[in-house]
C-alpha positions in Angstrom: 0.0 0.0 0.0 1.2 3.5 -0.8 0.8 5.8 2.2 1.0 9.5 2.6 2.1 11.9 5.3 -0.7 14.1 6.6 -0.2 17.6 8.0 -0.1 18.2 11.7 -1.7 21.6 11.1 -3.5 23.4 8.4 -0.4 25.3 7.3 1.7 22.2 6.5 1.5 20.6 3.1 0.9 16.9 2.7 1.4 14.7 -0.3 -1.3 12.6 -2.0 -0.8 9.4 -4.0 -3.7 8.0 -6.0 -2.8 4.3 -5.8 -4.4 3.8 -2.4 -6.5 6.0 0.0 -4.3 8.4 2.0 -3.2 6.8 5.3 -4.4 7.9 8.6 -4.5 6.4 12.1 -7.3 4.0 12.9 -8.1 6.0 16.0 -9.7 8.8 13.9 -11.8 6.6 11.6 -14.8 4.5 12.2 -16.0 3.8 8.7 -13.3 3.4 6.1 -15.0 0.7 4.1 -18.2 1.4 2.1 -17.6 5.2 1.9 -18.3 5.2 -1.8 -21.9 5.5 -2.9 -21.2 3.2 -5.9 -22.7 5.5 -8.5 -22.0 4.5 -12.1 -22.4 7.9 -13.7 -21.2 10.2 -10.9 -17.6 10.7 -9.9 -16.2 11.0 -6.4 -19.5 10.1 -4.7 -19.1 9.3 -1.1 -20.6 9.6 2.4 -19.1 12.5 4.5 -19.8 10.7 7.8 -18.0 8.0 9.7 -15.2 10.1 11.2 -14.5 10.5 14.9 -14.2 13.9 16.4 -11.5 15.0 18.8 -13.9 14.8 21.7 -15.0 11.2 21.0 -18.2 11.7 19.0 -18.8 10.1 15.6 -20.0 11.9 12.5 -23.2 10.1 11.5 -23.3 8.3 8.2 -26.2 8.3 5.8 -27.0 12.0 6.2 -24.6 14.0 4.1 -23.0 13.1 0.7 -20.5 14.7 -1.5 -20.2 14.1 -5.3 -19.2 15.4 -8.7 -21.9 16.8 -10.9 -25.0 14.7 -11.4 -25.6 15.4 -15.1 -24.7 11.9 -16.1 -26.3 10.1 -13.2 -28.0 6.9 -14.3 -31.5 5.7 -13.4 -29.8 3.2 -11.1 -27.9 6.1 -9.5 -31.1 8.0 -8.8 -32.6 4.9 -7.2 -29.5 4.6 -5.0 -29.7 8.3 -4.0 -33.5 8.0 -3.3 -32.7 4.9 -1.2 -30.2 7.1 0.7 -33.1 9.5 1.4 -31.4 12.4 -0.5 -34.0 15.1 -0.3 -31.8 18.1 -1.1 -29.1 18.7 -3.7 -26.8 21.7 -3.6 -25.1 22.5 -6.9 -22.1 24.8 -6.3 -21.3 25.2 -10.0 -21.5 28.4 -12.0 -24.3 28.9 -14.4 -21.9 28.4 -17.3 -20.7 25.1 -15.9 -24.3 24.0 -15.5 -25.0 24.9 -19.2 -21.9 23.2 -20.4 -22.4 19.9 -18.6 -26.1 19.8 -18.6 -28.7 19.9 -15.8 -28.4 17.6 -12.8 -30.4 14.4 -12.7 -31.7 14.2 -9.2 -34.2 11.9 -7.4 -37.8 12.9 -7.9 -38.2 13.6 -4.2 -35.2 15.9 -4.0 -35.2 19.7 -4.1 -32.3 21.3 -5.9 -30.5 24.5 -4.7 -28.1 26.5 -6.9 -25.4 27.9 -4.7 -22.8 29.4 -7.1 -19.9 30.2 -4.9 -17.4 31.6 -7.4 -19.5 33.2 -10.1 -18.6 36.7 -8.8 -14.9 35.9 -8.6 -12.4 37.9 -10.7 -12.0 36.6 -14.3 -8.5 35.3 -13.6 -9.8 33.2 -10.8 -12.6 31.8 -12.9 -10.0 30.9 -15.6 -8.0 29.1 -13.0 -10.8 26.7 -12.0 -9.2 23.9 -14.1 -5.9 24.2 -12.5 -7.5 24.5 -9.0 -4.6 26.5 -7.7 -4.3 28.5 -4.5 -6.0 31.5 -5.9 -9.2 29.5 -6.4 -9.2 28.3 -2.9 -8.6 31.8 -1.5 -11.5 32.9 -3.6 -13.8 30.6 -1.6 -13.4 33.0 1.3 -13.0 36.4 -0.6 -15.5 36.2 -3.4 -18.8 38.1 -2.9 -21.6 35.7 -2.4 -19.4 32.7 -1.6 -20.1 32.8 2.1 -23.9 32.8 1.5 -23.6 29.8 -0.8 -21.5 27.7 1.6 -23.7 28.8 4.5 -26.8 27.7 2.6 -25.5 24.2 2.4 -24.5 24.1 6.1 -27.9 25.5 7.3 -29.7 23.0 5.1 -27.7 20.1 6.6 -28.6 21.4 10.1 -32.3 21.9 9.4 -33.2 19.2 6.9 -34.4 15.9 8.4 -33.4 14.1 5.3 -30.2 13.5 3.4 -28.3 16.4 1.9 -26.0 16.1 -1.1 -23.6 18.8 -2.3 -21.4 18.9 -5.4 -19.5 21.0 -7.9 -18.1 19.7 -11.2 -15.5 17.3 -10.1 -16.6 17.0 -6.4 -13.1 18.0 -5.2 -12.5 21.7 -4.9 -15.6 23.7 -3.9 -17.1 20.4 -2.6 -13.8 19.7 -0.8 -13.9 23.0 1.0 -17.5 22.6 2.0 -16.7 19.2 3.5 -13.6 20.6 5.2 -15.6 23.4 6.8 -18.4 21.0 7.9 -16.0 18.5 9.5 -14.0 21.2 11.2 -17.2 22.7 12.7 -18.1 19.2 13.9 -14.8 18.9 15.7 -13.0 16.5 13.4 -9.2 16.9 13.8 -7.0 18.5 11.1 -5.3 15.3 9.9 -8.7 13.7 9.3 -10.0 16.8 7.5 -7.1 16.6 5.1 -7.6 12.8 4.8 -11.2 13.3 3.6 -10.1 16.1 1.3 -7.2 14.0 -0.3 -9.5 11.0 -0.8 -10.6 12.8 -4.1 -7.3 11.7 -5.5 -8.2 8.1 -4.8 -11.8 8.3 -6.0 -10.8 10.2 -9.2 -7.7 8.1 -9.8 -5.5 11.2 -10.0 -1.8 11.1 -10.3 0.7 13.4 -8.5 0.5 16.9 -9.9 -2.7 16.2 -11.9 -4.6 19.4 -11.0 -7.4 18.7 -13.4 -8.4 15.5 -11.7 -6.8 15.7 -8.3 -6.3 17.9 -5.3 -3.2 18.9 -3.2 -2.9 19.9 0.4 -1.3 23.2 -0.4 -4.5 24.3 -2.0 -6.5 23.5 1.1 -3.8 25.2 3.1 -4.4 28.4 1.1 -8.1 28.4 2.0 -7.4 28.0 5.7 -4.7 30.6 5.5 -7.1 33.0 3.8 -9.6 32.4 6.6 -6.9 33.5 9.1 -6.0 36.5 7.0 -9.6 37.6 6.5 -11.2 36.7 9.8 -8.4 36.0 12.3 -9.8 32.6 13.4 -11.9 29.8 11.9 -14.5 30.5 14.6 -14.8 34.1 13.4 -15.1 32.9 9.8 -18.0 30.6 10.8 -19.8 33.3 12.7 -18.9 36.6 10.8 -18.2 35.2 7.4 -20.7 32.4 7.0 -23.1 34.1 9.3 -23.9 30.9 11.2 -25.4 31.5 14.7 -24.8 29.5 17.8 -28.2 28.0 17.2 -27.2 26.9 13.7 -24.1 25.2 15.1 -26.0 23.5 17.9 -28.6 22.1 15.4 -25.8 21.0 13.0 -24.0 19.1 15.8 -27.2 17.6 17.1 -28.0 16.2 13.7 -24.6 15.0 12.7 -22.9 13.7 15.8 -23.5 10.5 17.8 
């Protein structure tokens, strides 16, 4: 098995290898098997739950899912998602991406939300979406409207009694940041947040340096660094940037933690 070193803190880069899932200690994971949703027409589709938090709770499975875009979801995929009780789908793509790839195919019982989180970013940032560099990740914090989009996903997770799915195009960058924010709020430790993020390389079979298909820890580092630059602390970002209240956070943890 090929393993990787995970960062001890958000500011330290880690390396991702696609041959096997990134390594982590068994102490922080409960559910490593069966994370994939097994969708035939959707890339990088997996359950966000199954991780232990630093204070001993477990993130519940079967409630929150992250994927690539759903435009090529098969009928069998829709049956699977319906069986997983997915009742809300949050599309983080720009309108142009939606037009280019086609509309999502979602279960008949699901409601779709369009939360474009980078549509108002500077043109040079929008042009960098394929390379998924650090500028893109910093834009997740600085772009007008981005906070509202990410917050919409998190509030829906907290308030919706059913399953919530969020995705972008490849299910790795905007989706990866959404998952990182969610897991951090829930109290999952930094190594495990990076583990979940770097799993995109495994599920997308990305090679080292393949920015089109994969992710790298320095990109996620940049997002957390921008949080510190813009808000001082992650807690300030959650409250002042995303606008989540203590009530929102209490509801989110009540739903998501055993």
